Backbone as CSV, one residue per row, in Angstrom:
resi,resn,N_x,N_y,N_z,CA_x,CA_y,CA_z,C_x,C_y,C_z
1,MET,90.640,172.442,81.838,89.787,171.894,81.087,89.269,170.472,82.107
2,ILE,89.745,170.244,83.064,88.938,169.466,84.003,88.187,170.198,84.954
3,ALA,88.498,171.552,85.204,87.778,172.106,85.931,86.358,172.448,85.152
4,VAL,86.360,172.711,84.027,85.090,172.877,83.040,84.441,171.620,82.972
5,LEU,84.935,170.504,83.097,84.211,169.263,83.023,83.337,169.267,84.140
6,LEU,84.061,169.534,85.342,83.477,169.223,86.575,82.264,170.250,86.818
7,MET,82.189,171.219,86.534,81.191,172.417,86.695,80.231,171.950,85.719
8,ILE,80.597,171.258,84.165,79.383,170.978,83.471,78.548,169.581,84.268
9,LEU,79.260,169.003,85.161,78.913,167.300,85.501,78.073,168.297,86.895
10,ASN,78.371,169.310,87.804,77.776,169.663,88.488,76.464,170.389,88.242
11,TRP,76.453,171.031,87.021,74.971,171.683,86.503,74.018,170.701,86.293
12,VAL,74.749,169.372,85.596,73.952,168.455,84.870,73.317,167.990,86.172
13,LEU,73.993,167.785,87.158,73.588,166.845,88.308,72.379,167.686,89.455
14,ALA,72.696,169.009,89.548,71.736,170.023,89.985,70.517,169.985,89.168
15,VAL,70.669,170.147,87.903,69.424,170.306,87.448,68.803,168.847,87.380
16,ARG,69.539,167.649,87.506,68.502,166.356,87.519,67.953,166.315,89.066
17,GLU,68.724,166.677,89.745,68.022,166.566,90.897,67.334,167.504,91.724
18,GLY,67.110,168.677,90.924,66.051,169.669,91.085,66.354,170.636,92.173
19,ALA,67.735,171.086,92.272,68.323,171.657,93.280,67.729,173.196,93.166
20,PRO,67.391,173.907,93.761,67.046,175.051,93.772,68.145,176.388,93.289
21,ARG,67.719,177.347,92.413,68.829,178.205,91.803,68.715,179.323,93.048
22,MET,70.309,179.600,93.247,70.716,180.553,94.358,70.484,181.787,93.496
23,PRO,70.200,182.841,94.182,69.980,184.501,93.414,71.515,184.555,93.165
24,ARG,71.814,185.698,91.984,72.853,185.768,92.131,73.453,187.498,92.919
25,ALA,74.594,186.940,92.960,75.349,188.211,94.259,75.380,189.866,93.316
26,THR,74.835,190.497,93.995,75.243,191.877,93.557,76.386,192.755,93.493
27,GLY,76.810,193.835,92.696,78.118,194.003,93.073,78.410,194.487,94.457
28,PRO,77.684,195.339,95.155,78.289,195.380,96.655,78.281,194.175,97.060
29,GLU,77.405,193.135,97.324,77.595,191.814,97.850,79.433,190.965,97.351
30,LEU,79.418,191.338,96.073,80.797,190.899,95.520,81.918,191.648,96.163
31,ALA,81.450,192.960,96.378,82.816,193.911,96.819,82.942,193.256,98.069
32,LEU,81.851,193.180,98.876,82.040,193.078,100.296,82.559,191.601,100.838
33,ALA,82.364,190.876,99.934,82.551,189.091,100.123,84.254,189.350,99.778
34,THR,84.803,190.326,98.631,85.794,190.237,98.287,86.882,190.859,99.392
35,GLY,86.178,191.733,100.135,87.086,192.267,101.096,87.429,191.867,102.535
36,ALA,86.253,191.225,102.302,85.836,189.860,103.750,87.149,188.605,103.611
37,ALA,87.324,188.313,102.229,88.185,187.629,102.049,89.571,187.616,101.848
38,ALA,89.908,188.742,101.418,91.340,189.518,101.546,92.198,188.923,102.827
39,LEU,92.132,189.062,104.032,93.258,188.561,104.862,93.036,187.258,104.821
40,PRO,92.080,186.349,104.937,92.243,184.562,104.806,93.184,184.516,103.437
41,LEU,92.793,185.069,102.328,93.861,184.647,101.136,95.085,184.997,101.386
42,VAL,95.705,185.950,102.430,96.799,185.814,102.551,97.743,184.356,103.272
43,MET,97.124,183.722,103.625,97.107,182.180,104.135,98.235,181.542,102.619
44,PRO,97.322,181.361,101.693,97.657,180.336,100.663,98.819,181.292,100.119
45,VAL,98.606,182.525,99.799,100.074,183.329,99.376,101.002,183.166,99.959
46,LEU,100.810,183.262,101.280,102.434,183.242,101.992,102.776,181.594,102.073
47,MET,101.899,180.546,101.702,102.326,179.335,101.769,103.182,179.025,100.547
48,VAL,102.573,179.543,99.336,103.236,179.686,97.799,104.363,180.065,97.811
49,VAL,104.609,181.214,98.460,105.905,182.442,98.340,107.048,181.782,99.327
50,GLY,106.461,181.098,100.425,107.356,180.577,101.380,108.153,179.664,100.815
51,ILE,107.448,178.672,100.379,108.162,177.195,99.649,108.729,177.936,98.070
52,ARG,107.927,178.364,97.073,108.657,178.988,96.053,109.857,179.235,95.993
53,PHE,109.929,180.375,97.177,111.228,181.300,97.116,112.315,180.660,98.348
54,GLY,111.962,179.446,98.837,113.126,178.732,99.850,113.182,179.320,100.924
55,PHE,112.303,180.262,101.640,112.229,180.838,102.909,111.665,179.418,104.165
56,ALA,111.242,178.723,103.588,111.049,177.694,104.788,110.524,176.548,103.965
57,THR,110.654,175.242,104.559,110.310,173.984,104.010,108.708,173.919,104.297
58,PRO,107.932,172.928,103.210,106.774,172.816,103.386,105.919,172.674,104.702
59,THR,106.824,172.015,105.480,106.317,171.538,107.159,106.269,172.950,107.878
60,GLU,107.379,173.525,107.444,107.806,174.894,108.421,106.786,175.834,108.158
61,ILE,106.487,176.009,106.790,105.659,177.548,106.457,104.073,176.827,106.593
62,SER,103.639,175.399,106.641,102.343,175.056,107.331,102.410,175.709,108.755
63,ALA,103.400,175.505,109.496,103.344,175.650,111.053,102.857,177.097,111.080
64,VAL,103.530,177.879,110.267,103.481,179.361,109.999,101.755,179.964,109.774
65,ALA,101.336,179.082,108.472,100.092,179.309,108.139,98.981,178.781,109.261
66,VAL,99.279,177.969,110.162,98.396,177.303,111.093,98.548,178.664,111.932
67,LEU,99.412,179.195,112.577,99.401,180.504,113.605,98.943,181.779,113.078
68,TYR,98.942,181.640,111.762,98.560,182.733,111.262,96.881,182.631,111.186
69,GLY,96.317,181.581,111.010,94.842,181.107,110.582,94.535,181.335,112.385
70,LEU,95.416,180.650,113.587,94.747,181.373,114.646,94.580,182.584,115.566
71,ILE,95.717,183.499,114.904,95.742,184.908,115.062,94.427,185.273,114.174
72,LEU,94.005,185.162,113.438,92.806,185.342,112.526,91.628,185.117,113.423
73,ALA,91.560,184.015,113.517,90.160,183.051,114.199,89.971,183.659,115.485
74,CYS,91.389,183.537,116.437,91.234,184.132,117.984,90.791,185.495,118.124
75,GLY,92.206,186.258,117.326,92.194,187.776,117.778,91.607,188.118,116.613
76,LEU,91.341,187.921,115.689,90.283,189.160,114.854,88.955,188.714,114.598
77,TYR,88.413,187.661,114.362,87.501,187.590,114.269,86.627,187.101,115.748
78,ARG,87.773,186.510,116.537,86.993,186.046,117.952,85.837,185.006,117.428
79,ALA,86.175,183.777,116.523,85.428,182.791,116.525,85.326,181.755,117.522
80,PHE,86.353,181.779,118.133,86.115,180.629,119.524,87.225,181.010,120.416
81,GLY,86.831,180.346,121.396,87.678,180.612,122.723,88.689,179.981,123.072
82,MET,89.573,179.668,124.400,90.394,178.724,124.613,89.846,177.463,124.674
83,ARG,88.524,177.057,125.086,88.282,175.878,125.519,87.762,175.295,124.103
84,ASP,87.351,175.888,123.355,87.269,175.316,121.797,88.373,175.429,121.135
85,LEU,89.205,175.836,121.184,90.645,175.926,120.630,91.214,174.670,121.119
86,VAL,91.273,174.200,122.618,91.738,172.914,123.259,91.049,171.690,122.413
87,ARG,89.494,171.940,122.058,88.580,170.673,121.580,89.226,170.471,119.998
88,ILE,89.411,171.836,119.296,89.922,171.830,117.941,91.502,170.829,117.733
89,VAL,92.264,171.157,118.656,93.607,170.582,118.777,93.340,169.066,118.944
90,VAL,92.565,168.554,120.064,92.298,167.255,120.297,91.712,166.329,118.923
91,GLU,90.513,167.059,118.562,90.063,166.295,117.396,91.088,166.374,115.731
92,SER,92.100,167.258,116.051,93.044,167.357,114.892,93.694,166.482,115.131
93,GLY,94.534,166.420,116.267,95.368,165.184,116.997,94.857,164.316,116.152
94,VAL,93.695,163.377,116.832,93.150,162.007,116.334,93.155,161.776,115.036
95,LEU,92.604,163.006,113.725,92.426,163.125,112.579,93.843,162.528,112.242
96,SER,94.906,163.432,112.604,96.226,163.300,112.001,96.605,161.906,112.359
97,GLY,96.175,161.287,113.395,96.961,160.011,114.154,96.129,158.934,112.457
98,MET,94.849,159.206,112.377,94.702,158.376,111.775,94.904,158.163,110.309
99,VAL,95.333,159.426,109.913,95.920,159.533,108.537,96.997,159.063,108.383
100,LEU,98.093,159.539,109.425,99.461,158.652,109.398,99.315,157.195,109.417
101,PHE,98.427,156.600,110.069,98.661,155.271,109.897,97.855,154.652,108.743
102,ILE,97.057,155.602,108.136,96.866,155.449,106.405,98.269,155.191,105.402
103,ILE,98.638,156.343,105.832,100.095,156.700,105.133,101.189,155.681,104.917
104,ALA,101.254,155.194,106.304,102.423,154.417,107.126,101.908,152.811,106.402
105,ALA,100.592,152.510,106.320,100.277,151.517,105.576,100.331,151.224,103.842
106,ALA,100.186,152.494,103.496,100.367,152.529,102.468,101.839,152.604,101.650
107,GLY,102.626,153.347,102.697,104.050,153.160,102.273,104.858,151.882,102.452
108,SER,104.294,151.290,103.678,104.707,149.645,103.323,104.455,148.859,102.543
109,PHE,103.091,149.219,101.844,102.794,148.188,100.575,103.445,148.869,99.541
110,ALA,104.034,150.084,99.295,104.761,150.408,98.476,105.927,149.610,98.353
111,TRP,106.411,149.611,99.452,107.912,148.801,99.669,107.935,147.418,99.366
112,THR,106.756,146.586,99.667,106.310,145.292,99.389,106.363,145.106,97.666
113,LEU,105.672,146.320,96.893,105.468,146.180,95.605,106.767,146.361,95.102
114,THR,107.761,147.038,95.504,108.714,147.508,94.761,109.658,146.209,94.992
115,ALA,109.797,146.291,96.054,110.822,144.438,96.320,110.549,143.581,95.395
116,ALA,109.138,143.136,94.987,108.407,142.451,94.308,108.998,142.713,93.023
117,ASN,109.429,143.516,92.560,109.739,143.990,91.152,108.513,144.293,90.355
118,LEU,107.484,144.888,91.029,106.266,144.889,90.368,106.447,146.009,89.124
119,PRO,106.989,147.378,89.535,106.921,148.120,88.668,107.737,148.268,87.305
120,VAL,108.797,147.235,87.221,109.301,146.751,86.220,108.295,145.874,85.454
121,ALA,107.718,144.747,86.071,106.927,144.144,85.325,105.842,144.785,84.910
122,LEU,105.064,145.943,85.162,104.094,146.254,84.862,104.813,147.645,83.594
123,ILE,106.144,148.112,83.617,106.450,148.620,82.298,106.553,147.913,81.250
124,SER,107.083,146.502,81.711,107.034,145.604,80.298,105.643,145.207,79.601
125,LEU,104.804,145.331,80.624,103.690,144.766,80.348,103.215,146.037,79.123
126,LEU,103.299,147.170,79.864,103.213,148.510,79.195,103.574,148.424,77.662
127,HIS,104.838,147.850,77.567,105.515,147.882,76.152,104.798,146.982,75.208
128,ALA,104.263,145.651,76.076,103.785,144.573,75.214,102.561,144.904,74.441
129,LEU,101.863,146.034,74.816,100.531,146.787,74.515,100.542,146.971,73.529
130,GLY,101.552,147.717,72.966,101.593,148.650,71.338,103.012,148.855,71.144
131,ASP,103.263,149.602,70.067,104.186,150.012,70.062,104.075,151.380,69.128
132,SER,103.029,152.360,69.795,102.548,153.407,69.218,102.174,154.360,70.283
133,ARG,102.472,155.942,69.820,102.305,156.892,70.677,100.791,156.712,71.646
134,ALA,99.595,156.459,70.786,98.513,156.404,71.536,98.321,155.451,72.655
135,ALA,98.890,154.243,71.933,98.765,153.110,73.141,99.384,152.963,74.205
136,PHE,100.508,154.119,74.271,101.293,154.486,75.242,101.071,155.078,76.126
137,LEU,100.171,156.227,75.593,99.374,157.296,76.591,98.657,156.280,77.204
138,VAL,97.595,155.851,76.320,96.318,155.210,77.135,96.915,154.190,78.245
139,GLY,98.142,153.237,77.885,98.301,152.313,78.638,99.057,152.780,80.035
140,SER,99.935,154.067,79.918,100.573,154.507,80.680,99.465,155.333,82.013
141,LEU,98.462,156.039,81.393,97.552,156.261,82.173,96.641,155.218,82.870
142,ALA,96.443,154.190,82.189,95.824,153.391,82.952,96.580,152.790,84.140
143,LEU,98.074,152.483,83.511,99.020,151.828,84.644,98.784,152.982,86.076
144,LEU,99.238,154.366,85.443,99.562,155.790,86.460,98.295,155.594,87.670
145,VAL,96.604,155.566,86.786,95.636,155.061,87.946,95.620,154.313,89.042
146,VAL,96.097,152.980,88.226,96.107,151.923,89.094,97.113,151.902,90.233
147,VAL,98.387,152.624,89.926,99.440,152.669,90.987,99.121,153.754,91.976
148,GLY,98.428,154.954,91.270,98.281,155.715,92.490,97.053,155.372,93.376
149,TRP,96.215,154.340,92.646,94.991,153.825,93.570,95.661,152.962,94.805
150,LEU,96.720,151.986,94.495,97.297,151.097,95.218,98.472,151.829,96.263
151,LEU,98.953,152.759,95.979,100.149,153.133,96.588,99.950,154.666,96.918
152,GLU,100.588,155.372,98.047,100.400,156.586,98.431,101.540,157.349,97.296
153,GLY,100.974,158.586,97.173,101.401,159.329,95.898,102.853,159.554,95.878
154,LEU,103.548,160.166,96.925,105.201,160.357,96.787,106.011,159.068,96.042
155,PRO,105.522,158.100,96.795,106.587,156.935,96.484,106.326,156.201,94.910
156,ALA,105.041,156.481,94.541,104.654,156.155,93.692,105.099,156.884,92.411
157,LEU,105.437,158.060,92.362,105.824,159.001,91.615,107.469,158.860,91.388
158,ILE,108.351,158.526,92.706,109.550,158.001,92.943,109.860,156.924,91.995
159,ILE,108.899,155.922,91.885,109.295,154.701,91.477,109.032,154.682,89.985
160,LEU,107.808,155.041,89.580,107.387,155.237,88.127,107.772,156.303,87.346
161,GLY,108.104,157.584,88.007,108.361,158.390,86.764,110.046,158.355,86.080
162,PRO,111.096,158.322,87.106,112.229,157.623,86.075,111.721,156.811,85.098
163,LEU,111.074,156.002,85.106,111.102,154.380,84.435,109.918,155.032,82.904
164,LEU,109.066,155.858,83.191,108.212,156.272,82.222,108.594,157.406,81.425
165,ILE,109.121,158.411,81.945,109.605,159.740,81.346,110.653,159.445,80.233
166,PRO,111.856,158.503,80.427,112.598,158.719,79.088,111.884,157.850,78.264
167,ILE,110.469,156.846,78.321,110.014,155.752,77.204,109.229,156.961,76.327
168,ALA,108.323,157.846,77.339,107.793,159.106,76.509,108.450,160.042,75.455
169,GLY,109.695,159.982,76.206,110.628,161.142,75.414,110.730,160.198,73.924
170,GLN,110.752,158.960,73.963,110.952,158.211,72.659,110.176,158.092,71.598
171,TYR,109.109,158.377,72.225,107.455,158.661,71.332,107.294,160.102,70.954
172,GLY,108.168,161.000,71.022,108.331,162.339,71.093,107.161,163.159,72.123
173,ILE,106.961,162.784,73.259,105.654,163.010,73.906,106.967,164.581,74.938
174,ASP,106.686,165.255,75.043,107.094,166.455,75.721,107.353,166.053,77.225
175,SER,108.443,166.577,78.071,108.101,165.837,79.384,107.631,166.706,80.242
176,ILE,107.618,168.057,79.952,106.183,168.904,80.707,104.857,168.262,80.640
177,HIS,104.541,168.158,79.041,103.274,167.907,79.341,103.051,166.293,79.879
178,TYR,104.065,165.545,79.643,103.812,163.952,79.988,103.912,164.200,82.036
179,ALA,105.036,165.001,82.347,104.546,165.073,83.791,103.458,165.555,84.351
180,MET,102.540,166.786,83.601,101.534,166.865,83.934,100.401,165.722,83.812
181,VAL,100.485,165.086,82.761,99.558,163.680,82.776,99.710,162.584,83.997
182,ILE,101.180,162.365,84.398,101.308,161.715,85.371,100.660,162.257,86.706
183,ILE,101.061,163.480,86.862,100.280,164.121,88.209,99.023,163.881,88.326
184,LEU,98.353,164.278,87.253,96.724,164.212,86.898,96.312,162.943,87.179
185,ALA,97.089,161.911,86.431,96.714,160.079,86.267,96.480,159.657,88.032
186,MET,97.607,159.715,88.377,97.617,159.580,89.901,96.986,160.233,91.060
187,GLY,96.801,161.517,90.697,95.788,162.080,91.478,94.197,161.667,91.542
188,ILE,93.953,160.988,89.910,92.661,160.177,90.277,92.680,159.038,91.227
189,GLY,94.113,158.499,90.568,93.954,156.869,91.298,93.825,157.588,92.812
190,ILE,94.118,158.215,93.637,94.424,158.476,95.092,92.834,158.293,95.672
191,PHE,91.958,158.910,94.941,90.988,159.040,95.445,89.861,157.895,94.840
192,ILE,90.309,157.117,94.218,89.439,156.146,93.530,89.073,155.264,94.624
193,PRO,87.551,154.775,95.078,87.332,153.837,95.860,87.694,152.418,95.814
194,PRO,87.722,151.636,96.655,87.536,151.892,98.056,88.745,152.057,98.729
195,ILE,90.090,151.882,97.982,91.201,152.338,99.021,92.368,153.054,98.452
196,GLY,91.718,153.806,97.598,92.433,155.349,97.698,92.688,155.725,98.608
197,ILE,93.963,156.338,99.091,94.538,156.823,100.304,93.596,158.142,100.530
198,GLY,93.343,158.832,99.601,92.566,160.450,99.449,91.764,160.009,99.958
199,PHE,91.028,159.180,98.850,89.425,158.950,99.230,88.820,158.373,100.798
200,TYR,90.041,157.662,101.489,89.645,157.783,103.038,89.621,158.758,103.963
201,ILE,90.922,159.726,103.690,91.103,160.617,104.203,90.043,161.843,104.431
202,ALA,89.448,161.697,102.548,88.299,162.945,102.468,87.370,162.184,103.449
203,CYS,86.740,160.961,103.510,85.682,160.453,104.215,85.839,160.127,105.640
204,ALA,87.006,160.349,106.227,87.161,160.527,107.507,87.189,162.188,107.666
205,VAL,87.442,162.848,107.239,87.492,164.440,107.511,86.268,164.596,107.334
206,ALA,85.090,164.196,106.463,84.011,164.668,106.013,83.115,163.655,107.310
207,GLU,83.534,162.837,107.738,82.623,161.845,108.786,81.677,161.189,107.793
208,CYS,81.558,160.724,106.472,80.796,159.973,105.983,80.986,158.825,105.782
209,ARG,79.903,157.617,105.600,80.212,156.774,105.112,80.924,156.276,104.004
210,ILE,81.922,155.202,103.967,82.644,155.114,102.653,81.853,154.358,101.487
211,GLU,80.595,153.562,101.815,80.005,153.026,100.959,78.963,154.124,99.986
212,ALA,78.118,155.333,100.542,77.899,156.372,100.315,78.820,157.144,99.611
213,ALA,79.760,157.438,99.873,80.687,158.459,99.173,81.220,157.589,98.044
214,SER,81.355,156.324,98.007,81.868,155.311,96.785,80.943,155.821,95.666
215,ARG,79.590,155.431,95.986,78.706,155.607,94.907,78.539,156.833,94.313
216,ALA,78.805,157.908,95.189,78.627,159.552,94.807,79.867,159.770,93.845
217,MET,81.196,159.052,93.962,82.187,159.312,93.559,82.122,158.669,91.990
218,ILE,81.337,158.470,91.770,81.453,157.420,90.592,81.248,158.183,89.173
219,PRO,80.217,159.221,89.083,79.762,160.245,87.951,81.472,160.951,87.648
220,TYR,81.936,161.503,89.144,82.982,162.418,88.936,84.247,161.716,88.527
221,LEU,84.638,160.482,88.945,85.504,159.686,88.633,85.496,159.479,86.807
222,ILE,84.265,159.194,86.333,83.999,159.209,84.876,84.516,160.534,84.128
223,VAL,84.083,161.736,84.756,84.442,162.964,83.987,85.850,163.239,84.412
224,LEU,86.418,162.731,85.568,88.185,163.088,85.668,88.633,162.489,84.776
225,VAL,88.249,161.094,84.363,89.057,160.089,83.451,89.158,160.843,81.955
226,LEU,87.936,161.379,82.081,87.968,162.036,80.136,88.556,163.115,80.542
227,GLY,88.657,163.998,81.361,89.267,165.280,81.549,91.091,165.125,81.519
228,VAL,91.447,163.621,82.115,92.750,163.343,82.024,93.196,162.975,80.330
229,LEU,92.163,162.335,79.822,92.587,161.608,78.176,92.546,162.865,77.886
230,ALA,91.479,163.749,77.777,91.550,165.230,76.845,93.010,165.610,77.136
231,VAL,93.594,166.083,78.158,94.913,166.592,78.437,96.203,166.244,77.947
232,ALA,95.909,164.732,77.957,96.739,163.952,77.477,96.942,163.756,75.802
233,PHE,95.960,163.983,75.289,95.930,163.892,73.884,96.175,165.184,72.960
234,ILE,95.885,166.090,74.062,95.804,167.348,73.581,96.532,168.641,74.045
235,PRO,97.811,168.139,73.765,99.289,168.870,74.772,98.837,170.281,74.670
236,TRP,97.795,171.359,73.684,97.904,172.689,73.710,97.500,172.762,75.670
237,PHE,96.767,172.065,76.028,96.289,172.599,77.508,97.446,172.396,78.372
238,THR,98.300,171.913,78.214,99.688,171.717,79.045,100.595,173.104,78.992
239,HIS,100.939,173.408,77.383,101.467,173.999,76.501,101.051,175.572,76.360
240,ALA,99.693,175.937,76.647,99.146,177.003,76.570,99.857,178.321,77.379
241,LEU,99.832,177.809,78.507,100.173,179.022,79.521,102.165,179.098,79.135
242,PRO,102.607,178.058,79.109,104.136,178.729,79.056,104.810,178.799,78.004
243,ASN,103.894,178.786,76.688,104.076,179.629,75.386,103.661,180.891,75.452
244,LEU,102.409,181.171,76.742,101.985,182.667,76.470,103.072,183.645,77.413
245,VAL,103.793,182.962,78.290,104.888,183.703,79.088,106.093,183.552,78.047
246,GLY,106.378,182.887,77.060,107.294,182.647,76.287,108.676,181.714,77.023
247,SER,108.099,181.154,77.972,109.194,180.154,78.629,109.499,178.837,77.544
248,ARG,109.043,178.458,76.584,109.355,177.625,75.880,110.035,177.738,74.505
């Protein structure tokens, strides 16, 4: 649902800004591109299989994926040499240090808010907004987006998940459905300028100014919020695949 809305937004923006039409790929070009992508696509498959079946932790399988990428880039494709590799390692270290400082600050902020008993106060405010399912969904979505904006993702999930999911059950909201709503809403919050941690990291990776990126994010944030509201109020989007495979 969200992917469809984002594609529509991209099409509207491209038409409005007069982006040139790209020629459609032919069958042989698609076949060639698919074959060329086969080896790189092993990397995400390797990570998912390794984590899903318990062969390694996410950190360990990430190291294996980096090694696999180096083998492809240096050994098979010969995209860069040793001097370039040293430069890439240094740049990665600098960027990782910046990201870790941001995460450390967000973690400290999360601890401060927890010590101030803010999550419980927010839940009480949510109860005061109304006693209907629709009011709970809208209020909890707003709460999750704001908390995801202020805090780093994992602490926020640990703090609010155990508080909100039992309340959702009282309103007859399925736990799988509400879990997807929580993840999507907090994911939006993480990328809201100017203090969303994901937004900061994306700007650092892209080496772009925060002010310019903030303006460009506005239409995407609007579409993302609409998409999460659609998922929240139409449980079919969440339940379609489990129902299809007979797991419900």
